[in-house]
N, C-alpha and C positions, 0 to 999 in steps of 0.2 A: 427572610430579611432581604429586601431589595430597595432600590432607590426610586425617588420621585424626581422628575426633572421639569416637567411642564404639565399644565392641566390636561393637555391632550395625551400625555404619556400614560400607558397602561401599567399599573404596578405589577411587579413580579410576584406579588402574593395574591393577586386577583384570581378568581376562579374562571371557569369557562364563560365566554361572552355569548351574547345572543347571536342569532343567525345573521343579522344585519351587520354587526361589527365584525363577525368572524369572516365575512366576505372580503374585508379590506385588510391589507397588511398593517401590522402595528407600526406606528411611526418610529419607535425605539424598541429594541430587543435587549433585555438585560441578560447577558450571557455569563458574567462573572459577578455574583453578589459580593458585597463588602467582606464578609468573613473569608470567602475564598481568595480574594485579592490580598487580604492581610496575611493569610497563611502562605500564599505564593511568594510575596516579597520577604517575609520572614525567612523562608527557606533559602531564597536567593542570597540575602545578606549573610546568613550564617554559613552557607556553603562556600561562598567566595572567601569569607574570613578563614574558614578551615582550609581551603585550598591555598590561600596566601601563606598561612603559617605552616601548613603541612609540608609543602615543598621545601621550606627552609629547614625542616627537621630531618630531612633525608640527607645525611652527611656521608653515609657509607658509599664507597666507590662502586659497590655492586648495584646500588639502587639509585644513586644521586641523579636527579633530573635537572636541577638548577645549577648555574655556575657558582663558583665559590663566593664571588662578591655579593650575590643575592642572599645567600645564607648568612654571610657576615652582616649585611645590611639589616635584615629582618631581626637577627639576634640582637643587634645593637639597639633596635627600636624598643625591645622588651627588656633590655639590660643584660640578659644572659640566655644561653641555650636552655637552661633549666626553667627560667621564667617563661620562655616561649613555649616550652612543652606543657607547662601548667596551664597557660592561657589556651592552648589548643585543646587539651583534655577537658578543661572546664567548659569551653564553648561547645565542644562535641557532646558532652553529657547534657547540657541545656537543650541543644538542638534536637538530639535523639529523643529526649524525654518529652519535649513539647510535641514533636511530630507523632510520637507513639500515642500519647494521651489524646491528641486531637483525633487521631484515626480511631482509637478504641472508644472514646466517649462520643465523638461525632455529634456535637450539639446541634448542628444545622442540617445534618443529613448529607453533607457535602462529600464525605468519603464514600458513602454508599453510591451517590450519584456519579462520582468520579470513576469508580470501578465499573459501574454499569455502563458508562459512556465509552469505556475502553474496550468493550467486547468487540471482537473482530467480526466483520460481515463479509459477504461474498464480493462486495465492491472494493474492499481494501486492496486486494492483490492487483486488481485492475487499475487502481489509482496509482500504484507504484509504476506500472508499465506506461501509463499515459502521462505521468507528471513531467518526464523529461521532454516529451513531445510538446507539452503545453508551454514549457519555458521557451522552446524554439518558435512555437507558433501559438500565440495566446488564443487563437480561435478554436484550438482543439478542446473539445468538451471533456471535462473531468467526470468520472463516475460520481453519482450522488453520495455524499458523505453525511455522517451524523454530527454530533456536537464537536467531535474531533476527527480530523482526517487521518489517513493511515500513518503518515509520518509522525503526527502528534501522538497517536496511539503507541507507536514504537518507542517514542521518548517517554511516554507515561509509564509503560511497562518496565522500561529500564530504570526509572526512578523507583517504582514500587518494589522491584527486586533488588536494586542497588542500595537503597537507603538502609534496609535491614542488614544487608551484608556489611555495609560500612560500619553501622552502629555495633553489630555483634562482634565483628573482628576487632574493632577499636576497644570495646569493653574488655574483651579477652586479653588484649595487650596491656590494658591498664591494670587489671587485677593480677597480672603476672604469669605469663607463660613464656617469658623471654629466655629462660634457661633451658627450656624443653624444645625438642625439635618441632613441636606444634607451633611454637612462637614464630619460627621462620615462615611457616605456612600462613599464619595469621597476617604477618606483614605483607606477604606476597598477595594474598587474597584481598587484603585491604586496599592495596595499590591497584589491583585489577578492577575492583568495584568502583573506586574513585575515578580511574581512567575511563571506564566505560561511560559513567555518568557525565564526566566532563566532555568527552567526545560528542555525545548527543546534545549536551548543553550548548556547545559552541555552534553546532548546526542549527539547533533550535533558535538561539538568539540571532544568528546571522540571517536566517530566513525571515524572522519577524522584523529585524531592524534594517536590513540592507535591501530586501526585495520590496519594492514599492507596493506591489499588489497584496503583500502579506502584512503591511503595516497596521491595518485595522485590528489584527490580532494583538499587537503590542499595545495599541491605544485602548483596546477593550480591557486589558489587564490593569490599566490605570483608572479608567472611568467606569468600567463594568458594562458599558453599553456597546452594541455592535450595530453597524448600519444594516438595515434589512436587505438592501441590494447586494451587499457583500455576502451576507448570510445565505441568501437564496442561491447565489452562484457557487459558493465554496462549501456550504454545509446544508445542502438542499433537504436531506432527510430530517435533520433537526429543525430547519426552518418550517417545513410543512407541518411538523408536530406542534410547534409553538404558535404558528400564525393564527390558528383558530381560537386559541385561548388567550391571545394578547400578550404573550411574553413567556419567559422561562421562569416558572414559579419554583420556590423551594417548598416541596410538599411537607406540610406540618407532620404528616404521619411518618415521615422518614427521620425526624429529629431524634437524636439519641438512639439511632437504629440498633446498633450492636448491643448496648446495655439493655435495651428493652427486649430484644430477642433472647438474650441470655436470661434475663429475669423471667420471661414468659416460660422458658424451658424449665428453670428451677422451680417456679411456682407450680407448674403442672406436675412435675415429679414429686414435689412435696405433698400436693393434694393426693396423688396416687398412693404414696407411702402412708400418709396420715389416715387414709380411708381403709387400710387393710384391717381385717377383723383380728381381734385380740386372740392370741394363742395362750394356752395355760402355761404357768410358770414351770420351770424344771423342778424336779425333786431337790430339796435342800441337801440331801445326801450326795446326789450327783454333782450339784454345784460345789459342795465342799471338796469332792475329789478333783473337780476341775481347777479349783483354786490351788490345791496342792500341786497339781501338775504344772500350773502356771509359775508357782514359786520355784519348782525344780528347774523349769526352763530358764527362768531369770538367772538363777545361780550358774547354770551351764553357759548361757550366752554372755551375760554381763559381769558375772562374778559377784553379783549383789542380789538380794531378795527384792520383794516388792516394797514400794514406798510412795509417798506423795508430798509430804510437807517440805522436804528438802528442796524440791523444785521451786516452790513458791518463795521460800526464803532466799534461794539463790537469785531468783528474779529480782527480789527486793534489793539484794546486795548490789547486783549489777546496775539496777536503776539508780540507787544512791550514788554509785561510783561515777555515773555520768556527770554529776554536779559536785561531788565531794569525794574524789578518788583517794586523796590522801587520808581522809577519815576512815574509809573502808580498809585501806591497806594497813592502817595502824591498828585495826581491830584484830586481836589474836585469833578469833574464831573464824572471821570471814576474809581476812587478808589473803590467806593462801588460795582462796577460790578464784581470785582475779588471775593468778598465774595458771591455774588449772584450765581456765577457759569456760565457755558456756555451751557452745554447740557440740562439744564432745562429752558433755555431762550425760551420764547414763539415764538419769531420771527424766531428762527432757524427752528422750525418745520413748521412754515408758509412758510418760504422761500423754504424749501425742497418740500412742497406741491405745491408751485407755479411753480417750475421747472417741477415737475412730471406732474402736471395738464396741463401745457403749452405744454409739449411733447405729451401727450395723445391727447390734442385738435388739435395740428398740424397734428398728424398722422391720426386722424379721418377725418380732413378736407382736407387731401391731400396736405398739405403745408409743409411737412417735407423735406426741401431742404436746401442745404448749399449754401451760397452766401452772398454778401454785398448789403444791401438795399440802393440804391442811385439813384440819377438822372443822366441823360446823360451828364450833363455839369460838373460833378465832378468825379475825379478818385477814385478808391478803396482806395489807400493810403491816400489821403486827407480826404476821408470820415471816415476812421478809426481814423486818427489823430484828426479830429474835434470831433469825438465821445468820444475819451479819454479826450480831453480838456474839452468838455462839461460835461462829467461825473464827472471830478474833480471839476469843478465849481459848479455843482449841489450838490456834496458831501459837499463842504464847506458851501453852502447856507443852506442845510438841518440841519447842526449842528448849524448854526447861528440862524435859525428860530425854532429850536427844533422840526423838523418834515419834512418829505419829502412830495411830492405831494399827494401820496396815503393816508398818515396818516392825513395830514392837511385838504385836500379837502374832502376825502371820509369819514374818521372816524370822524374827527373834525366837518365836515359839518353835518353829521348825528346827532351829539350831539348839533347842533345849536350853536356852539362856534363862537362868533363874530370874533375873530382873524382868524379862519379857513375860514370863509366866505369872509373876506377881502382878505386873501391869494388866495383863489380859483378864485375870480373875477379878481384879479390882474394877475394871471396866464393866464386866458382866454384873458384878454385885451392885455397882452404882446404877447401872441401867435398870435392874429389877426394882431397886428402891425408888428411883425416879418415876417408874411406870405406875407405881401405886398412887402417886399424886397427880399424874398428868394423863392417865389413860382416858379419862372422860373427855378431855379436850379433843381427842382424835376420833371420838365416836360420831 
């Protein structure tokens, strides 16, 4: 994504030019494409807002940076210190979320290019040594630099390391570590990270706005284009690379770079697991002993046996509570579950372990394949429809009988509960009777 300015301008998305055009410098170089500029100014606006409000939030004498009249003035703008804190937290969450998503999704490949351009080279240390001499004597030659000079790289790495530090420490303070000694460290680290970024930001802005020779950098962040003469003198390595191809393109192959890389790794691992040869099933007697040991471990660790349906019914209860909490609380059966909570529910972790264990077992057994398990006389759609209908019917039955097959038969049976044994024998009897009529469907 780059801009067109005049017929003679070379687009930033054009490929390599022929030998004749490569011999001449391009009239305009696109250094900062539009998405990059939008993200840059988004960061600037939100960071200055967070800086403006954050300083006013520091009222403790041990940390306070601004005079009292400043904190009173800013608090007055928002109505109260509480409203100011909420505005600061809300803006911080939006800023950190957008920056994180932009970096992880990277739709234009800009994050990848940004990190690549910040790699240090052997000329960077020399640039720092010569830079002061160059200010005193402009005739002093600077070492060749890439897309960013050594000073810009230092600021870039400060931002890369500082933004996660600011975001993570801020989130930890929001979710509540204030009453713990860790909370004091989070405040301290938050202020240190903000201070470092602000210090480099002041230098960065001053260099671009106040030093005439560096003003093309500031103009490029507004217009996206940079003068070839300036680029050749200050970013010679980058200029030499882009001169032959007519501009600085955004490589389409780098779009969505990180998600594509992650997807490629996951797809290759999936193919490797799916191609494993099938191994024979365990003996049903050994599997039965394994289930018994699993039930014993569940009683020892959780104080409960195995189960499944309780998790799904609790998910439904908490889901309904998001839109009709009073209705759920008024229900004698599910009202108490809202007080018990969700993340501490033992079946949640057992359910997660069941899925993880099943996946590992299928992978080790060479049975990690996608498909619909059905007989030849039934179509995939009908099989899925019957599965949904049967699942709904079983869900109703499990709430009616206060337990699913695993909980009633396995856990209740291991406790020698009479009702569970009656239930288990009925399930087996019903299964044998149903098999007489349905066995041909699965042949």
